[in-house]
N, C-alpha and C positions, 0 to 999 in steps of 0.2 A: 616069638617070645612065648615061653611056656606058661601054662595056666597058673603055676605057683608064683609067677612074677606079675600076675594080672594087676593092673592099676586100679585104684578104687573108683567106684562110680560116685561122682560128686553130686551133692544135692542141688536142686534148683527149684525155684518157685514158679508154678504156672502163672502166666500173665496173659493180658488181653492186647494183642496188637491192633493197629488202627483199623477202624471200620466206621461207616456212616452211622449216625444215631438214627434209630428207627422212629418214624413219625407216623401219625394217622394219615390215611390215604390222601385227603384233600391237602393237608399241610405239606406232605411229601411232593405232591404235584406242584404246588406253589413254589416250594424250595427249588425244585429242578428247573422250573421256568425262570425264576429270578437269577439263579446262578448262571444259566445260559452257556455252560461249558461242555454240553454234550455228554456229561457223566450220567449214564443210565442208572447207576446205583442210587442216585438221588430220587428216582421214581419209585423205589421199592418201599411200600408202606409196612408198618409193623405187622399187619395182619398176614403179609406174605410169608412170614416165617412160622406161621401157625396153621394155615389152612392146607387141606389136602389138594384142593382144586378150587379156583374161584377167580373173580375179576381182578386184574391188576390195575386198579384205579379206573378212570373213565377214559375212553377213546372212541372216536367216531366209528372205527371199524370193529371195535370190541377186541380187547386183549385179555387172554386167559392165561393164568400161570398154573402149571401142573406140577405138583410136588409128590404125589403118592407114587412110590417106586414102581408098582405094577403098571400104572397109567403112563409113567415116564417111559418105561420100556416099550409099551404099546405105541406111543407116539413116535419114538425114535426108530423103532423097527418098521412101523408103518406097513403092515402086511397088505392093507387094502389100497395103498397108494393115495390116501386121502390127505396126508400131511407132508407135502414136499417142503424143501427149504423155503424159508420166507422170501417173498418177492422183494422185500426191502434189502435183505442180505444179498440176494442174487444180483439185483440192480447195482448195489453199492460196489460189489466185488468185480463186476463185469469188466471195467476198464483195466483192472489189475491182473486177474487170472481167468477171464473169459468164462466159457461154459465148461469149466474143468471139473475134475472129480470131486472137488470140495463142495460145489454148489449144484451140480447137475442132479437129475432125478430120473427114475424110470429106466427105459431101455438105454438111454444115453449113458447114464451112470453105470449100468451093468456092462456095457461095451467097454467103457474106459477102465473099469475095475479089472475086467478079465485081461485087458492088454497090459495093465501096469503091475498086476500082482507078481508076475515073474521077476520084474525089476526090483520089487520091494524085498525080495529074499536077500538082496545084497545089503539091506540095512540090518541084517542079523548082527547082533552086537559083537560076536566074536570076530566077524570080518571087519566091522567098522571100528573096533577098539583102537587100532593103531592111529586112526585119524583123531580120535579123542585124546590119545596120549600126546600127539603132536600139537594139538591145540592147547592142551594144558601146559606143555613145555614152553610154548611161546607166551602164554599168559603169565607164567612164573617169571620169565625174563622181563616182561613188561612191568610187572608189579615190583620186581627188584629195583628197577630204575626209578619207579615212582616212590618207593620207600627211601631210596638213597637221597632223592631230591626233596622229600617231604611235600610232593606236589599233589594238590587235590585233583580228583577226577570224577567223572560221572559213572556211577555204578551201573546205571541202565545201559549206557553206551558201551562200557566194558563188556557186559554180559552179551549184548547184541553182537559185538565184534567177535567175541570168543565162540559163541554158538554158530554164528554165520560162517566163521572160518572152518569149524568142524564139519558142518553140513556141506560146505563147498568142497572140502576134501573128499567127503563121502560120495557126493553126487557127481562132481566134475573132476575129481582126481587132482585138484590144485588148491593151494591156499588162496585166501581172499586178501587182496591188497587192502591196506589200512584205509586209504582214501576212498576206495569203493565201498568198504564196509560203513564208513562214516556217512557217505552219500545215501546209501540204502537206508541206514538208520534214520537220518533226517527226513528222507522222502516218505518213509513209512509212518513216521511220527506225524508229519503233516497230513498224510492221507487219513490216518486213523482219527485225528482230532477234527477233521473237517468234512469227512465223507458224509453224504446226505442221510445215511442210515441213522446217524446219531443226532440229527436235528430234532429235538424233542417236540417242538411245535408241529412239525410234519408227522411225526410218529403218532401224535394224538389227534390231529385234525384231518389228515388226508384220508380219502377213501382207500379201500383195498385195491391193489394193483395199479396205483397211481405211479406213473413213471416220473421219477424225480431227476431233473438235470443236475449233473455234478459241476462244481465250480472249476474254473480253468486251472487254478493252482493244484487242485486234487488230480485232475487229468495229467498235468505236467509231472506230478510226483509219480504217477503210474507209468508214464512214458519213460522216465529216468530209470525206474526199477527194471522195467522190461528190457530196456536197452542194455543194461548190465547183464541180465540173464541171457539175452541174445548173443552178447559177445562171448559169454562162457560156452553157449551152445555151439557157436561157430567154430570154436577150436576143435570140436568133435566132428563137424561137417567138412572140415578142410580136407583136401586131397592128401592121402597118405596118413591121416590120423589113425592112431592105434591105441584105443583105450579099452579097459575092462572095468566099467563102473556103471552106476545107475543111469547116467545120461545115455550111454551107449545102448543099454538094455531097453530104455524107453524108445529110443530112436528105431531100434530093430523090432519093436512090438508090432504085431499085426492082429487085426480082428478076424472074425469068422469069414469075412469076404476078402481076406488078404490085403486089407487097406492099412497103410501106415498113418501115423499122425502127420499133419502138415507142419511146416515150421511154426506157424502161429499156435497150433495146438500143442506142439512140443514146449513152447515157451509157457503156455497156459499150465500144462501138467507139471513141468519142472518148476514153475513158479510156486505151485502149491507145495511141492516137496521142499523147496528151498525156504519159503516163507514160514510154512507150518513147522518145518524142521528146526528153524532157529528162532523165530519170533516167539512162539509159545514157550520154548525152553528158556529163552532170555527173560521173558516175563516172570516165570516161576523162580529162576535163579536170582533175579533181582530181589525178590521178596525173601528168599532163603538167606542171602547174604545180608540184607538189611536186618532181618530178625536176629541172626547170629551175632552181627556187629553190636547189637544192643543187649545181648545176653551172654556175658562172659562165662557164667556157670554152665550153660549149654555147650559153649565152645570147649571148655575144659573136659566135659564128659565125652564130647565127640573126639577130642584128641586122645583121650585115654583109650577109647575103643580102637582108633587107628593104630596107636602104638602097640596095643595088645595083639592085633591081628597082623599088622604089616611090619612092625619094628621100624627101623630107619631106612629100609630098602624100598624099592619101587612098589607102587600099588598096582597089582596085576588085575587082569580080568577076573581071575578066581577070587581075589580079595574082595572085589566089589559085591560078591554074593555073601560075604561073611561080615558085613558091616551093618547089622540091623538097625542100630541107632541112627547112623547117618541116613540110611534109607527111610527110616520113620520120620526124621526131621523133614525130608523132602516130601513124603506123603502127607504129613500134616500141613505143610505149606501149601500143597496142592489143594487140600481141603479148604483152607481159609482163603486162598487166592487162586482159584482155578484159572488157568490162562484164558480159556474161552468162557467168559462169564455167562453168556446166554446162548442157547441153541434154539433160535426162533424157527417155527414152522408156520405154515398158513393152511387153513382149512379150505380145500378147493371145492368142497360141497358142504351143505349143512349136515351135521352129524351129532353124535353125543359121545361122551366118555363116562361110562358107568352111570348113565342117566343124566349127566350134566349136559345141557344143550350147548352146542357150538354152532354159531352162525357161519354161513358161507363167507369167506374172506377174513374171518377172525384170525388174529395172530395167536398162535398157541405156543406159549413160551415155556420151555424147559430151561431152568436157570441153575446150573451147578452151584453158583454162588449161594443161592437160597437153599437148595436141597442140602448142601454141605453144612448149613448153619440152622437147619430146621429144628425147632424145639422138640418135635415128636421123635426125632431119630438120633439126636446127639445130646449127651450130657455136657452141660456148660459149653454150648456150641460156639461161643466167640473166644473161648480160651485156647491158647496154643499149648497142646499137650501131645507131643509125639508118641508118648507111651500108650496112647489109646490104640495104636496100631501094633503094639507088642502082641506076640502070639498068646500070651496069658490073658489078654483082654479082648481077643478077637470077637467074642460074643457081644461086645458093646457096639460094634459097627453093624447097623441095620442093613440087611441085604438090599442092594439096589440103591442105597442112599449115598454112595460114593462113586461118582462118575467123572473124574477129571479128564478121562480120555474118551468120553462118550460111552455108548453101549449099543449092542445090537450089530447089524451087518455093517454099519458105518463107523464102528469103533476105530480109533486112531491106530493105524498100522505101525506107527513109530513109538508106541508106548514103552516097550522094553528098551529101545534105543535111548529114549529120554531118561529113563530111570537109571540105567547104567552110567550114562553121561553125567548125570547130576551127582551120583554117588562119587564117581571118580573126581570130578572138579571140586566138589565141596571138601572131600577128604584131602586131596593134594594141596589145595590153596589154603585151607585153614590149618593144615599141619605146619605150613611155613610162615603164614602171615597173620597179623592182627589187623582187623578192619575197624575203622572208626567213622561213623556217619555224622555229618554235620546236621545239627538241628533235627534230630530224629522225631521230636514232638510235633514237627510240622508236616511230616510225611503222611499222606492220606491216599487211599486208593481211588482209582477212576475206572469205570467200565465203558469202553467204547466197542472196539472189536476184540481187544484183549484186556486183561486186568493189569493195569499199570499204575505206578504212582502218578498223581496229578502233575507234579513237577519232577524233573530229574533229581535223583538222590545223589548228592555230592558226598564224597568220602575221601579219606586218606588211609594209607596202609603203612605198616611197619613190620619189620621182622618179628616173628613170634618170640615172645619172652619165655 
C-alpha cells in the first residue's frame, strides 16, 4: 500500500490497566498474609516504587530491593560471584529443571552456556519464522471455529498452547498435541501456584538456605512435564532419527573435556528452552490480548498500521520489522507486566552496594515489575502508553530502567525470537478477529514465578468488523 493511501492514525486515550493498590509496608505485609494466595505483588509496599535501594518490608533473613539501574546491572552481572541465583528459586525449580542453565552459577553455568550457545543460534528469528507462521495458521483456524460457535475460551490457555506449539516446532521439529499442551498448562499452573518459593510465610520467617520440602502434587506436576519432555527427546534418541534442530544440537554439544549431557541433563536444559520459550511469551501475550480486547481505539490504530505495511497479503518476516506500533504495544505490555516479575539473588557473603550494607544470606531482589513502574524513571508509570517507546520519545526511557529480558551476561537469549513472535501473532490475529473479554474489571495480576492473571481470563472471539 502506498504512502498516499495511508490510513489515518486514530486517537486513543491513555488508560491504567489493573495493578495492586500500593500500601504502606506493614499493611502490605498483612494484606499478603491474609490473602494467602502466594501473590508476591501483595508484598510490595508503596515505598518500593520510590526508593533506589532499601528493605522490602521485614523478613528474618533480610530482603533488599535494588532499583537503581547501575546497581541492578552490578547485581545481575555479579562480577565477584557474590550474588548467585536465590536459594529459594534454585530449590523451587530443581524438581522441574534441575541444575540447568537457568538456575546454575559459576563454573557450572559457564560450562552449560558454552555447550548450549551453538544450539541457540538455531533460534535466530529468520530460521524460526516458519514455525511461528505454522503456529499462527493453526491458531487462526482454531479461532475461526470458536468464532463460528460463539464458544468462550481461556485466553491464558490459548496463548500457552500457541506459544508451546511454536517453541516445540522450533526445538523438536514437531507440533505439540493439543492434549499434551493442555496437560503441560495445567501442570505448570499447579506448580506455579503451589511451589514453596511463593509461600509468603516461609519467605518471611525462614532462615537463609533453609531447604523447603515440596508438596506431592507439585512434584507430580514436575514429573508430568518432564515425562512429556522426555517423550519428545526420545524421538531424537531413537535409532535412525535424523533431525536438524535445537534438540539435536544440544544432544551433540560437548564441553572442554568432550563430555555430553546425560539424558537427565538434556531434559533439564531442553526444559528451560521449552518452558522459558513458551511460558514467558504466553504470559506477555495474555496481557497484550487482554489489553487490546478492552481498547478498541488501540486495535483500530494497530489494524491501520498492518493494512498500511502489509495490505491484505501475508505478514512476512520483513514486515515484522516495519510495524513499530505493534512492536511498541508489546514493549509497553512487557513494561507493565514483565513475564519474570522478580529476579531474586542471595548474598553468599556480607557485602555492600554503594555503601548500603547487605547481610550474608540476604535476599537481594531485582524486580522488573517495580523498576518498570518506578516513579524516578517513568512518567505516569502505571499508564499504558506504547508511544513512550516511539523513536521521537526515546529520551524518556531511562537507561537501564527497562529490563524485561534481564541484563548482563545472563540476558535472555530468546529476546529477539519473542519480539518477532509477538509482532507476528498480534498483527495476524487482530487483523482477522475481534476479542471480547468477560468481566475485564475483575482481572488482576499475580506474581509467582511469572506474571499471570489471578484467574484465567475468559474470552470470546468474532470475525473482525
